[in-house]
Biopython code that builds the backbone (N, CA, C, O; Angstrom):
import numpy as np
from Bio.PDB.StructureBuilder import StructureBuilder

atoms = [
    (1, "MET", "N", (4.560, 100.338, -25.126)),
    (1, "MET", "CA", (5.122, 98.752, -24.983)),
    (1, "MET", "C", (6.304, 99.282, -23.995)),
    (1, "MET", "O", (6.910, 100.342, -24.153)),
    (2, "LYS", "N", (6.510, 98.373, -22.978)),
    (2, "LYS", "CA", (7.645, 98.696, -22.128)),
    (2, "LYS", "C", (8.628, 97.730, -22.683)),
    (2, "LYS", "O", (8.449, 96.692, -23.321)),
    (3, "PRO", "N", (9.834, 98.396, -22.239)),
    (3, "PRO", "CA", (11.205, 97.679, -22.749)),
    (3, "PRO", "C", (11.052, 96.124, -21.893)),
    (3, "PRO", "O", (10.376, 95.992, -20.872)),
    (4, "LYS", "N", (11.691, 95.219, -22.434)),
    (4, "LYS", "CA", (11.625, 93.833, -21.725)),
    (4, "LYS", "C", (12.105, 93.620, -20.359)),
    (4, "LYS", "O", (11.532, 92.873, -19.565)),
    (5, "HIS", "N", (13.274, 94.358, -20.069)),
    (5, "HIS", "CA", (13.746, 94.413, -18.798)),
    (5, "HIS", "C", (12.819, 95.137, -17.778)),
    (5, "HIS", "O", (13.189, 95.099, -16.604)),
    (6, "GLU", "N", (11.755, 95.741, -18.048)),
    (6, "GLU", "CA", (10.980, 96.668, -17.019)),
    (6, "GLU", "C", (9.668, 95.635, -16.738)),
    (6, "GLU", "O", (8.881, 95.818, -15.809)),
    (7, "ASN", "N", (9.569, 94.484, -17.730)),
    (7, "ASN", "CA", (8.797, 93.415, -17.287)),
    (7, "ASN", "C", (8.870, 92.450, -16.185)),
    (7, "ASN", "O", (7.966, 91.732, -15.756)),
    (8, "ARG", "N", (10.167, 92.550, -15.768)),
    (8, "ARG", "CA", (10.620, 91.617, -14.912)),
    (8, "ARG", "C", (9.962, 91.752, -13.400)),
    (8, "ARG", "O", (9.916, 92.819, -12.787)),
    (9, "GLN", "N", (9.549, 90.710, -12.988)),
    (9, "GLN", "CA", (8.981, 90.615, -11.512)),
    (9, "GLN", "C", (9.862, 91.403, -10.512)),
    (9, "GLN", "O", (9.409, 92.316, -9.821)),
    (10, "ASN", "N", (11.016, 91.034, -10.482)),
    (10, "ASN", "CA", (12.260, 91.559, -9.672)),
    (10, "ASN", "C", (13.386, 91.301, -10.158)),
    (10, "ASN", "O", (13.511, 90.351, -10.930)),
    (11, "GLU", "N", (14.558, 92.182, -9.768)),
    (11, "GLU", "CA", (15.774, 92.101, -10.464)),
    (11, "GLU", "C", (16.510, 90.978, -10.007)),
    (11, "GLU", "O", (17.657, 90.869, -10.440)),
    (12, "TYR", "N", (16.058, 90.073, -9.175)),
    (12, "TYR", "CA", (16.453, 88.731, -9.059)),
    (12, "TYR", "C", (15.787, 87.375, -9.667)),
    (12, "TYR", "O", (15.974, 86.227, -9.263)),
    (13, "GLU", "N", (14.938, 87.818, -10.771)),
    (13, "GLU", "CA", (14.026, 86.786, -11.100)),
    (13, "GLU", "C", (14.663, 85.581, -12.029)),
    (13, "GLU", "O", (14.011, 84.570, -12.289)),
    (14, "THR", "N", (15.956, 85.789, -12.483)),
    (14, "THR", "CA", (16.856, 85.092, -13.222)),
    (14, "THR", "C", (17.504, 84.175, -12.146)),
    (14, "THR", "O", (17.472, 82.956, -12.315)),
    (15, "LEU", "N", (18.047, 84.678, -11.127)),
    (15, "LEU", "CA", (18.684, 84.013, -10.146)),
    (15, "LEU", "C", (17.763, 83.201, -9.611)),
    (15, "LEU", "O", (18.061, 82.009, -9.534)),
    (16, "GLU", "N", (16.376, 83.668, -9.098)),
    (16, "GLU", "CA", (15.479, 82.765, -8.603)),
    (16, "GLU", "C", (15.212, 81.561, -9.261)),
    (16, "GLU", "O", (15.185, 80.479, -8.674)),
    (17, "LYS", "N", (15.003, 81.714, -10.513)),
    (17, "LYS", "CA", (14.680, 80.604, -11.424)),
    (17, "LYS", "C", (15.787, 79.688, -11.342)),
    (17, "LYS", "O", (15.555, 78.554, -10.923)),
    (18, "GLN", "N", (16.959, 80.010, -11.680)),
    (18, "GLN", "CA", (18.183, 79.209, -11.279)),
    (18, "GLN", "C", (18.326, 78.324, -10.220)),
    (18, "GLN", "O", (18.681, 77.147, -10.287)),
    (19, "ILE", "N", (17.990, 79.043, -9.125)),
    (19, "ILE", "CA", (18.158, 78.381, -7.672)),
    (19, "ILE", "C", (17.116, 77.237, -7.419)),
    (19, "ILE", "O", (17.418, 76.169, -6.887)),
    (20, "LEU", "N", (15.727, 77.605, -7.901)),
    (20, "LEU", "CA", (14.539, 76.865, -7.842)),
    (20, "LEU", "C", (14.446, 75.606, -8.851)),
    (20, "LEU", "O", (13.606, 74.723, -8.678)),
    (21, "SER", "N", (15.306, 75.591, -9.843)),
    (21, "SER", "CA", (15.240, 74.791, -10.806)),
    (21, "SER", "C", (16.174, 73.619, -10.729)),
    (21, "SER", "O", (17.364, 73.910, -10.852)),
    (22, "LEU", "N", (15.888, 72.390, -10.557)),
    (22, "LEU", "CA", (16.568, 71.416, -10.385)),
    (22, "LEU", "C", (17.562, 71.187, -11.537)),
    (22, "LEU", "O", (18.772, 71.020, -11.382)),
    (23, "TYR", "N", (17.015, 71.198, -12.516)),
    (23, "TYR", "CA", (17.635, 71.146, -13.889)),
    (23, "TYR", "C", (18.710, 72.047, -14.092)),
    (23, "TYR", "O", (19.668, 71.600, -14.723)),
    (24, "TYR", "N", (18.774, 73.554, -13.582)),
    (24, "TYR", "CA", (19.701, 74.414, -13.762)),
    (24, "TYR", "C", (20.733, 74.388, -12.612)),
    (24, "TYR", "O", (21.937, 74.520, -12.828)),
    (25, "SER", "N", (20.222, 74.217, -11.413)),
    (25, "SER", "CA", (21.042, 74.278, -10.039)),
    (25, "SER", "C", (21.769, 73.126, -9.775)),
    (25, "SER", "O", (22.910, 73.261, -9.332)),
    (26, "GLY", "N", (21.256, 71.866, -9.991)),
    (26, "GLY", "CA", (21.778, 70.759, -9.529)),
    (26, "GLY", "C", (21.302, 70.295, -8.410)),
    (26, "GLY", "O", (21.597, 69.135, -8.120)),
    (27, "ILE", "N", (20.583, 70.953, -7.644)),
    (27, "ILE", "CA", (20.073, 70.571, -6.141)),
    (27, "ILE", "C", (18.650, 71.004, -6.222)),
    (27, "ILE", "O", (18.258, 71.815, -7.061)),
    (28, "TYR", "N", (17.848, 70.413, -5.285)),
    (28, "TYR", "CA", (16.467, 70.670, -5.059)),
    (28, "TYR", "C", (16.357, 71.461, -3.833)),
    (28, "TYR", "O", (16.924, 70.977, -2.853)),
    (29, "ILE", "N", (15.791, 72.497, -3.688)),
    (29, "ILE", "CA", (15.580, 73.229, -2.499)),
    (29, "ILE", "C", (14.066, 73.127, -2.246)),
    (29, "ILE", "O", (13.187, 73.581, -2.978)),
    (30, "SER", "N", (13.945, 72.622, -1.377)),
    (30, "SER", "CA", (12.044, 72.279, -0.807)),
    (30, "SER", "C", (11.727, 73.572, -0.232)),
    (30, "SER", "O", (12.584, 74.412, 0.042)),
    (31, "SER", "N", (10.395, 73.726, -0.043)),
    (31, "SER", "CA", (9.956, 74.780, 0.742)),
    (31, "SER", "C", (10.374, 74.708, 2.244)),
    (31, "SER", "O", (10.387, 75.746, 2.906)),
    (32, "TYR", "N", (10.711, 73.523, 2.790)),
    (32, "TYR", "CA", (11.278, 73.596, 4.249)),
    (32, "TYR", "C", (12.548, 74.368, 4.093)),
    (32, "TYR", "O", (12.809, 75.376, 4.750)),
    (33, "ASP", "N", (13.397, 73.787, 3.096)),
    (33, "ASP", "CA", (14.828, 74.431, 2.827)),
    (33, "ASP", "C", (14.527, 76.136, 2.817)),
    (33, "ASP", "O", (15.298, 76.880, 3.422)),
    (34, "ILE", "N", (13.536, 76.588, 2.199)),
    (34, "ILE", "CA", (13.378, 78.160, 2.029)),
    (34, "ILE", "C", (13.235, 78.377, 3.519)),
    (34, "ILE", "O", (14.132, 78.956, 4.132)),
    (35, "VAL", "N", (12.105, 77.922, 4.152)),
    (35, "VAL", "CA", (11.675, 78.412, 5.266)),
    (35, "VAL", "C", (13.046, 78.403, 6.227)),
    (35, "VAL", "O", (13.229, 79.406, 6.917)),
    (36, "GLN", "N", (13.854, 77.492, 6.287)),
    (36, "GLN", "CA", (14.879, 77.364, 7.228)),
    (36, "GLN", "C", (16.205, 78.388, 6.499)),
    (36, "GLN", "O", (17.179, 78.700, 7.183)),
    (37, "LEU", "N", (16.109, 78.676, 5.548)),
    (37, "LEU", "CA", (17.045, 80.015, 5.115)),
    (37, "LEU", "C", (16.680, 81.380, 5.608)),
    (37, "LEU", "O", (17.524, 82.234, 5.880)),
    (38, "GLY", "N", (15.100, 81.589, 5.737)),
    (38, "GLY", "CA", (14.440, 82.581, 6.224)),
    (38, "GLY", "C", (14.902, 82.799, 7.844)),
    (38, "GLY", "O", (15.327, 83.793, 8.434)),
    (39, "LYS", "N", (14.631, 81.455, 8.276)),
    (39, "LYS", "CA", (15.077, 81.544, 9.726)),
    (39, "LYS", "C", (16.324, 82.001, 9.876)),
    (39, "LYS", "O", (16.526, 82.862, 10.732)),
    (40, "ASN", "N", (17.407, 81.506, 9.061)),
    (40, "ASN", "CA", (18.937, 81.984, 9.204)),
    (40, "ASN", "C", (19.167, 83.455, 9.312)),
    (40, "ASN", "O", (20.022, 84.110, 9.909)),
    (41, "ILE", "N", (18.105, 83.798, 8.524)),
    (41, "ILE", "CA", (18.364, 85.470, 8.505)),
    (41, "ILE", "C", (17.464, 86.151, 9.245)),
    (41, "ILE", "O", (17.449, 87.375, 9.119)),
    (42, "GLY", "N", (16.622, 85.569, 10.076)),
    (42, "GLY", "CA", (15.652, 86.164, 11.055)),
    (42, "GLY", "C", (14.390, 86.545, 10.605)),
    (42, "GLY", "O", (13.845, 87.597, 10.943)),
    (43, "TYR", "N", (13.798, 85.522, 9.672)),
    (43, "TYR", "CA", (12.218, 85.728, 9.117)),
    (43, "TYR", "C", (11.811, 84.362, 9.603)),
    (43, "TYR", "O", (12.490, 83.348, 9.765)),
    (44, "GLU", "N", (10.293, 84.636, 9.830)),
    (44, "GLU", "CA", (9.539, 83.387, 10.094)),
    (44, "GLU", "C", (8.606, 83.374, 8.799)),
    (44, "GLU", "O", (7.917, 84.328, 8.438)),
    (45, "LEU", "N", (8.687, 82.245, 8.215)),
    (45, "LEU", "CA", (7.932, 82.349, 6.974)),
    (45, "LEU", "C", (6.955, 80.888, 7.195)),
    (45, "LEU", "O", (7.335, 79.828, 7.691)),
    (46, "PRO", "N", (5.527, 81.240, 6.631)),
    (46, "PRO", "CA", (4.807, 79.975, 6.541)),
    (46, "PRO", "C", (5.220, 78.992, 5.455)),
    (46, "PRO", "O", (5.812, 79.390, 4.452)),
    (47, "LEU", "N", (4.895, 77.635, 5.656)),
    (47, "LEU", "CA", (4.986, 76.632, 4.883)),
    (47, "LEU", "C", (4.091, 76.994, 3.680)),
    (47, "LEU", "O", (2.867, 76.952, 3.798)),
    (48, "LYS", "N", (4.809, 77.423, 2.282)),
    (48, "LYS", "CA", (3.974, 77.391, 1.086)),
    (48, "LYS", "C", (4.657, 76.875, 0.024)),
    (48, "LYS", "O", (5.603, 76.118, 0.243)),
    (49, "GLU", "N", (4.305, 77.184, -1.204)),
    (49, "GLU", "CA", (4.713, 76.720, -2.441)),
    (49, "GLU", "C", (6.183, 77.649, -2.298)),
    (49, "GLU", "O", (6.368, 78.751, -1.781)),
    (50, "ARG", "N", (7.221, 76.613, -3.054)),
    (50, "ARG", "CA", (8.575, 77.174, -3.155)),
    (50, "ARG", "C", (8.751, 78.429, -3.820)),
    (50, "ARG", "O", (9.390, 79.343, -3.299)),
    (51, "ASN", "N", (8.218, 78.515, -4.936)),
    (51, "ASN", "CA", (8.370, 79.989, -5.697)),
    (51, "ASN", "C", (7.804, 81.200, -4.879)),
    (51, "ASN", "O", (8.369, 82.293, -4.851)),
    (52, "ILE", "N", (6.613, 80.909, -4.201)),
    (52, "ILE", "CA", (6.114, 82.084, -3.536)),
    (52, "ILE", "C", (7.204, 82.432, -2.504)),
    (52, "ILE", "O", (7.937, 83.417, -2.591)),
    (53, "LEU", "N", (7.228, 81.566, -1.572)),
    (53, "LEU", "CA", (8.415, 81.492, -0.409)),
    (53, "LEU", "C", (9.602, 82.344, -0.812)),
    (53, "LEU", "O", (9.935, 83.390, -0.255)),
    (54, "PHE", "N", (10.195, 81.776, -1.838)),
    (54, "PHE", "CA", (11.770, 82.310, -2.128)),
    (54, "PHE", "C", (11.528, 83.739, -2.733)),
    (54, "PHE", "O", (12.285, 84.646, -2.390)),
    (55, "SER", "N", (10.551, 83.969, -3.580)),
    (55, "SER", "CA", (10.279, 85.369, -4.079)),
    (55, "SER", "C", (9.945, 86.319, -2.723)),
    (55, "SER", "O", (10.506, 87.403, -2.560)),
    (56, "LYS", "N", (9.153, 85.879, -1.958)),
    (56, "LYS", "CA", (8.744, 86.790, -0.775)),
    (56, "LYS", "C", (10.008, 87.011, 0.059)),
    (56, "LYS", "O", (10.255, 88.163, 0.415)),
    (57, "LEU", "N", (10.891, 85.945, 0.429)),
    (57, "LEU", "CA", (12.013, 85.956, 0.974)),
    (57, "LEU", "C", (13.233, 86.897, 0.384)),
    (57, "LEU", "O", (13.952, 87.608, 1.085)),
    (58, "LEU", "N", (13.325, 86.748, -1.147)),
    (58, "LEU", "CA", (14.037, 87.712, -1.645)),
    (58, "LEU", "C", (13.638, 89.264, -1.571)),
    (58, "LEU", "O", (14.388, 90.195, -1.280)),
    (59, "GLY", "N", (12.356, 89.317, -1.886)),
    (59, "GLY", "CA", (11.742, 90.748, -1.622)),
    (59, "GLY", "C", (11.890, 91.356, -0.201)),
    (59, "GLY", "O", (12.020, 92.573, -0.067)),
    (60, "ASP", "N", (11.871, 90.468, 0.911)),
    (60, "ASP", "CA", (12.051, 91.040, 2.229)),
    (60, "ASP", "C", (13.145, 91.330, 2.597)),
    (60, "ASP", "O", (13.408, 92.296, 3.314)),
    (61, "ALA", "N", (14.197, 90.256, 2.002)),
    (61, "ALA", "CA", (15.608, 90.391, 2.145)),
    (61, "ALA", "C", (16.418, 91.728, 1.591)),
    (61, "ALA", "O", (17.338, 92.341, 2.132)),
    (62, "LYS", "N", (15.822, 91.945, 0.451)),
    (62, "LYS", "CA", (16.165, 93.236, -0.250)),
    (62, "LYS", "C", (15.616, 94.432, 0.403)),
    (62, "LYS", "O", (16.326, 95.438, 0.419)),
    (63, "LYS", "N", (14.648, 94.460, 0.853)),
    (63, "LYS", "CA", (13.835, 95.684, 1.578)),
    (63, "LYS", "C", (14.536, 95.977, 2.859)),
    (63, "LYS", "O", (14.722, 97.145, 3.201)),
    (64, "ASP", "N", (14.981, 94.846, 3.674)),
    (64, "ASP", "CA", (15.727, 94.818, 4.875)),
    (64, "ASP", "C", (17.032, 94.862, 5.051)),
    (64, "ASP", "O", (17.592, 94.703, 6.135)),
    (65, "ASN", "N", (17.809, 95.178, 3.516)),
    (65, "ASN", "CA", (19.140, 95.078, 3.472)),
    (65, "ASN", "C", (19.827, 93.902, 4.141)),
    (65, "ASN", "O", (20.844, 93.952, 4.834)),
    (66, "LYS", "N", (19.092, 92.811, 3.816)),
    (66, "LYS", "CA", (19.791, 91.565, 4.236)),
    (66, "LYS", "C", (19.748, 90.432, 3.052)),
    (66, "LYS", "O", (19.369, 89.267, 3.169)),
    (67, "ILE", "N", (20.222, 91.071, 1.921)),
    (67, "ILE", "CA", (20.078, 90.279, 0.799)),
    (67, "ILE", "C", (21.538, 89.354, 0.629)),
    (67, "ILE", "O", (21.642, 88.206, 0.196)),
    (68, "LYS", "N", (22.583, 90.245, 1.110)),
    (68, "LYS", "CA", (23.832, 89.550, 1.094)),
    (68, "LYS", "C", (23.790, 88.217, 2.056)),
    (68, "LYS", "O", (24.192, 87.090, 1.765)),
    (69, "ASN", "N", (23.243, 88.622, 3.172)),
    (69, "ASN", "CA", (23.113, 87.315, 4.318)),
    (69, "ASN", "C", (22.239, 86.230, 3.675)),
    (69, "ASN", "O", (22.479, 85.027, 3.775)),
    (70, "LEU", "N", (21.235, 86.743, 3.028)),
    (70, "LEU", "CA", (20.485, 85.710, 2.313)),
    (70, "LEU", "C", (21.381, 84.814, 1.209)),
    (70, "LEU", "O", (21.425, 83.585, 1.164)),
    (71, "PHE", "N", (21.921, 85.540, 0.534)),
    (71, "PHE", "CA", (22.873, 84.896, -0.532)),
    (71, "PHE", "C", (23.996, 83.891, 0.070)),
    (71, "PHE", "O", (24.398, 82.838, -0.423)),
    (72, "VAL", "N", (24.376, 84.507, 1.252)),
    (72, "VAL", "CA", (25.496, 83.587, 1.830)),
    (72, "VAL", "C", (24.750, 82.479, 2.620)),
    (72, "VAL", "O", (25.424, 81.450, 2.676)),
    (73, "ALA", "N", (23.615, 82.401, 3.211)),
    (73, "ALA", "CA", (22.615, 81.417, 3.591)),
    (73, "ALA", "C", (22.374, 80.264, 2.465)),
    (73, "ALA", "O", (22.350, 79.056, 2.701)),
    (74, "VAL", "N", (22.212, 80.835, 1.283)),
    (74, "VAL", "CA", (22.011, 79.811, -0.001)),
    (74, "VAL", "C", (23.116, 79.390, -0.427)),
    (74, "VAL", "O", (23.024, 78.298, -0.987)),
    (75, "SER", "N", (24.319, 79.907, -0.374)),
    (75, "SER", "CA", (25.589, 79.447, -0.790)),
    (75, "SER", "C", (25.850, 78.474, 0.149)),
    (75, "SER", "O", (26.189, 77.400, -0.348)),
    (76, "ASN", "N", (25.793, 78.518, 1.513)),
    (76, "ASN", "CA", (26.087, 77.553, 2.412)),
    (76, "ASN", "C", (25.246, 76.234, 2.250)),
    (76, "ASN", "O", (25.751, 75.121, 2.400)),
    (77, "LEU", "N", (23.815, 76.460, 1.906)),
    (77, "LEU", "CA", (23.127, 75.397, 1.590)),
    (77, "LEU", "C", (23.712, 74.759, 0.167)),
    (77, "LEU", "O", (23.709, 73.528, 0.159)),
    (78, "ILE", "N", (24.107, 75.266, -0.780)),
    (78, "ILE", "CA", (24.556, 74.700, -1.750)),
    (78, "ILE", "C", (25.842, 73.992, -1.621)),
    (78, "ILE", "O", (26.033, 72.931, -2.216)),
    (79, "LYS", "N", (26.823, 74.596, -0.786)),
    (79, "LYS", "CA", (27.918, 73.983, -0.593)),
    (79, "LYS", "C", (27.590, 72.382, 0.485)),
    (79, "LYS", "O", (28.141, 71.283, 0.436)),
    (80, "HIS", "N", (26.773, 72.763, 1.139)),
    (80, "HIS", "CA", (26.275, 71.621, 2.131)),
    (80, "HIS", "C", (25.762, 70.465, 1.222)),
    (80, "HIS", "O", (26.043, 69.310, 1.540)),
    (81, "ARG", "N", (24.989, 70.728, 0.057)),
    (81, "ARG", "CA", (24.437, 69.608, -0.817)),
    (81, "ARG", "C", (25.595, 69.134, -1.569)),
    (81, "ARG", "O", (25.803, 67.929, -1.709)),
    (82, "ALA", "N", (26.250, 69.909, -1.992)),
    (82, "ALA", "CA", (27.478, 69.363, -2.772)),
    (82, "ALA", "C", (28.292, 68.530, -1.948)),
    (82, "ALA", "O", (28.761, 67.544, -2.518)),
    (83, "MET", "N", (28.578, 68.693, -0.718)),
    (83, "MET", "CA", (29.272, 67.738, 0.182)),
    (83, "MET", "C", (28.539, 66.336, 0.304)),
    (83, "MET", "O", (29.033, 65.219, 0.153)),
    (84, "GLN", "N", (27.442, 66.626, 0.566)),
    (84, "GLN", "CA", (26.381, 65.365, 0.332)),
    (84, "GLN", "C", (26.606, 64.396, -0.887)),
    (84, "GLN", "O", (26.737, 63.172, -0.852)),
    (85, "TYR", "N", (26.619, 65.163, -1.876)),
    (85, "TYR", "CA", (26.669, 64.519, -3.345)),
    (85, "TYR", "C", (28.360, 63.790, -3.385)),
    (85, "TYR", "O", (28.601, 62.660, -3.807)),
    (86, "THR", "N", (29.280, 64.665, -2.890)),
    (86, "THR", "CA", (30.461, 63.886, -2.902)),
    (86, "THR", "C", (30.572, 62.799, -2.208)),
    (86, "THR", "O", (31.238, 61.893, -2.709)),
    (87, "GLU", "N", (29.961, 62.592, -0.890)),
    (87, "GLU", "CA", (29.832, 61.458, -0.207)),
    (87, "GLU", "C", (29.092, 60.423, -0.808)),
    (87, "GLU", "O", (29.506, 59.284, -0.593)),
    (88, "LEU", "N", (28.036, 60.564, -1.549)),
    (88, "LEU", "CA", (27.158, 59.795, -2.124)),
    (88, "LEU", "C", (28.043, 59.182, -3.310)),
    (88, "LEU", "O", (28.051, 57.965, -3.498)),
    (89, "GLY", "N", (28.731, 59.997, -4.043)),
    (89, "GLY", "CA", (29.651, 59.588, -4.993)),
    (89, "GLY", "C", (30.812, 58.632, -4.760)),
    (89, "GLY", "O", (31.331, 57.961, -5.652)),
    (90, "ASN", "N", (31.159, 58.629, -3.528)),
    (90, "ASN", "CA", (32.390, 57.865, -2.753)),
    (90, "ASN", "C", (31.778, 56.642, -2.537)),
    (90, "ASN", "O", (32.412, 55.605, -2.734)),
    (91, "LEU", "N", (30.529, 56.626, -2.124)),
    (91, "LEU", "CA", (29.912, 55.396, -1.543)),
    (91, "LEU", "C", (29.300, 54.493, -2.891)),
    (91, "LEU", "O", (29.352, 53.263, -2.871)),
    (92, "HIS", "N", (28.830, 55.099, -3.830)),
    (92, "HIS", "CA", (28.217, 54.503, -5.203)),
    (92, "HIS", "C", (28.993, 54.906, -6.359)),
    (92, "HIS", "O", (28.581, 55.867, -7.010)),
    (93, "PRO", "N", (30.003, 54.342, -6.693)),
    (93, "PRO", "CA", (31.076, 54.718, -7.742)),
    (93, "PRO", "C", (30.308, 54.778, -9.060)),
    (93, "PRO", "O", (30.657, 55.627, -9.880)),
    (94, "TYR", "N", (29.193, 53.875, -9.369)),
    (94, "TYR", "CA", (28.613, 53.688, -10.647)),
    (94, "TYR", "C", (27.801, 55.130, -10.745)),
    (94, "TYR", "O", (27.584, 55.569, -11.875)),
    (95, "ALA", "N", (27.398, 55.794, -9.720)),
    (95, "ALA", "CA", (26.572, 56.982, -9.849)),
    (95, "ALA", "C", (27.607, 58.180, -10.022)),
    (95, "ALA", "O", (27.147, 59.317, -10.122)),
    (96, "ARG", "N", (28.660, 58.026, -10.052)),
    (96, "ARG", "CA", (29.385, 59.252, -10.107)),
    (96, "ARG", "C", (29.311, 60.237, -11.163)),
    (96, "ARG", "O", (29.437, 61.446, -10.969)),
    (97, "PRO", "N", (29.057, 59.574, -12.534)),
    (97, "PRO", "CA", (28.894, 60.318, -13.670)),
    (97, "PRO", "C", (27.947, 61.370, -13.393)),
    (97, "PRO", "O", (28.141, 62.585, -13.434)),
    (98, "MET", "N", (26.799, 60.679, -13.080)),
    (98, "MET", "CA", (25.538, 61.662, -12.503)),
    (98, "MET", "C", (25.678, 62.892, -11.516)),
    (98, "MET", "O", (25.342, 64.075, -11.572)),
    (99, "ILE", "N", (26.237, 62.200, -10.714)),
    (99, "ILE", "CA", (26.673, 63.123, -9.418)),
    (99, "ILE", "C", (27.581, 64.139, -9.806)),
    (99, "ILE", "O", (27.466, 65.263, -9.317)),
    (100, "SER", "N", (28.603, 63.838, -10.750)),
    (100, "SER", "CA", (29.500, 64.911, -11.204)),
    (100, "SER", "C", (28.879, 66.163, -11.737)),
    (100, "SER", "O", (29.225, 67.330, -11.553)),
    (101, "ILE", "N", (27.746, 65.605, -12.536)),
    (101, "ILE", "CA", (27.009, 66.649, -13.326)),
    (101, "ILE", "C", (26.218, 67.733, -12.445)),
    (101, "ILE", "O", (26.072, 68.930, -12.693)),
    (102, "TRP", "N", (25.708, 66.932, -11.261)),
    (102, "TRP", "CA", (24.920, 67.705, -10.228)),
    (102, "TRP", "C", (26.008, 68.566, -9.406)),
    (102, "TRP", "O", (25.617, 69.527, -8.744)),
    (103, "LEU", "N", (27.100, 68.291, -9.441)),
    (103, "LEU", "CA", (28.067, 69.147, -8.582)),
    (103, "LEU", "C", (28.524, 70.170, -9.666)),
    (103, "LEU", "O", (28.588, 71.331, -9.260)),
    (104, "GLN", "N", (28.796, 69.991, -10.745)),
    (104, "GLN", "CA", (28.934, 71.157, -11.547)),
    (104, "GLN", "C", (27.840, 72.230, -11.702)),
    (104, "GLN", "O", (27.990, 73.437, -11.888)),
    (105, "LYS", "N", (27.016, 71.710, -11.615)),
    (105, "LYS", "CA", (25.390, 72.645, -11.926)),
    (105, "LYS", "C", (25.602, 73.459, -10.462)),
    (105, "LYS", "O", (25.791, 74.675, -10.473)),
    (106, "ALA", "N", (25.559, 72.731, -9.261)),
    (106, "ALA", "CA", (25.767, 73.409, -8.085)),
    (106, "ALA", "C", (26.792, 74.407, -7.887)),
    (106, "ALA", "O", (26.614, 75.493, -7.335)),
    (107, "LYS", "N", (27.847, 73.987, -8.358)),
    (107, "LYS", "CA", (29.190, 75.004, -8.384)),
    (107, "LYS", "C", (28.920, 76.146, -9.379)),
    (107, "LYS", "O", (29.323, 77.254, -9.025)),
    (108, "ALA", "N", (28.256, 76.042, -10.658)),
    (108, "ALA", "CA", (27.823, 77.094, -11.325)),
    (108, "ALA", "C", (26.709, 78.033, -10.442)),
    (108, "ALA", "O", (26.813, 79.251, -10.299)),
    (109, "THR", "N", (25.996, 77.478, -10.077)),
    (109, "THR", "CA", (24.852, 78.304, -9.282)),
    (109, "THR", "C", (25.539, 78.962, -8.190)),
    (109, "THR", "O", (25.368, 80.178, -8.108)),
    (110, "ASP", "N", (26.288, 78.392, -7.327)),
    (110, "ASP", "CA", (27.099, 79.022, -6.197)),
    (110, "ASP", "C", (27.784, 80.327, -6.870)),
    (110, "ASP", "O", (27.553, 81.450, -6.423)),
    (111, "LEU", "N", (28.621, 80.112, -7.946)),
    (111, "LEU", "CA", (29.452, 81.266, -8.613)),
    (111, "LEU", "C", (28.509, 82.408, -8.967)),
    (111, "LEU", "O", (28.859, 83.571, -8.769)),
    (112, "LEU", "N", (27.278, 82.094, -9.505)),
    (112, "LEU", "CA", (26.140, 82.898, -9.969)),
    (112, "LEU", "C", (25.772, 83.916, -8.574)),
    (112, "LEU", "O", (25.638, 85.139, -8.599)),
    (113, "ILE", "N", (25.672, 83.120, -7.526)),
    (113, "ILE", "CA", (25.383, 83.728, -6.242)),
    (113, "ILE", "C", (26.277, 84.696, -5.825)),
    (113, "ILE", "O", (25.941, 85.804, -5.407)),
    (114, "LYS", "N", (27.504, 84.261, -5.939)),
    (114, "LYS", "CA", (28.591, 85.374, -5.402)),
    (114, "LYS", "C", (28.761, 86.342, -6.466)),
    (114, "LYS", "O", (29.284, 87.368, -6.031)),
    (115, "ARG", "N", (28.498, 86.383, -7.737)),
    (115, "ARG", "CA", (28.790, 87.392, -8.606)),
    (115, "ARG", "C", (27.576, 88.265, -7.998)),
    (115, "ARG", "O", (27.857, 89.416, -7.665)),
    (116, "GLU", "N", (26.342, 87.846, -7.836)),
    (116, "GLU", "CA", (25.395, 88.513, -7.264)),
    (116, "GLU", "C", (25.556, 89.444, -6.110)),
    (116, "GLU", "O", (25.022, 90.541, -5.950)),
    (117, "MET", "N", (26.404, 88.798, -5.323)),
    (117, "MET", "CA", (26.801, 89.386, -4.042)),
    (117, "MET", "C", (27.789, 90.609, -4.328)),
    (117, "MET", "O", (27.652, 91.688, -3.751)),
    (118, "GLY", "N", (28.689, 90.386, -5.165)),
    (118, "GLY", "CA", (29.632, 91.209, -5.654)),
    (118, "GLY", "C", (29.046, 92.555, -6.306)),
    (118, "GLY", "O", (29.587, 93.656, -6.204)),
    (119, "ALA", "N", (27.979, 92.317, -6.920)),
    (119, "ALA", "CA", (27.041, 93.455, -7.821)),
    (119, "ALA", "C", (26.890, 94.646, -6.875)),
    (119, "ALA", "O", (26.259, 95.641, -7.232)),
]
sb = StructureBuilder()
sb.init_structure("model")
sb.init_model(0)
sb.init_chain("A")
sb.init_seg("    ")
for serial, (resi, resn, name, xyz) in enumerate(atoms, 1):
    if name == "N":
        sb.init_residue(resn, " ", resi, " ")
    sb.init_atom(name, np.array(xyz, "f"), 0.0, 1.0, " ", f" {name:<3s}", serial, name[0])
structure = sb.get_structure()
């Protein structure tokens, strides 16, 4: 029987799940967003399911030593969405409590990405 850590699909599996889960990350990243992230670092990706696309993008970026570039692109996407959330909160004061939860989750996900970049 293999130890639990050897059963992981890849070393970024936890990060991948965090980023792709609206519940944990506070933002929704579409297949189109992932294709654009790939394009930002030099990859042409077909439009497919989000988890397949992101997993492939992570694997290719790691193999080609572009993982930090990918993390920077994801971080920039999160910051852009957070800015949009802030604008929404300013326009819709009654929605601020919910939006602040999304912002907290987005910030926590961005911090997780920055920790991975430093690792």
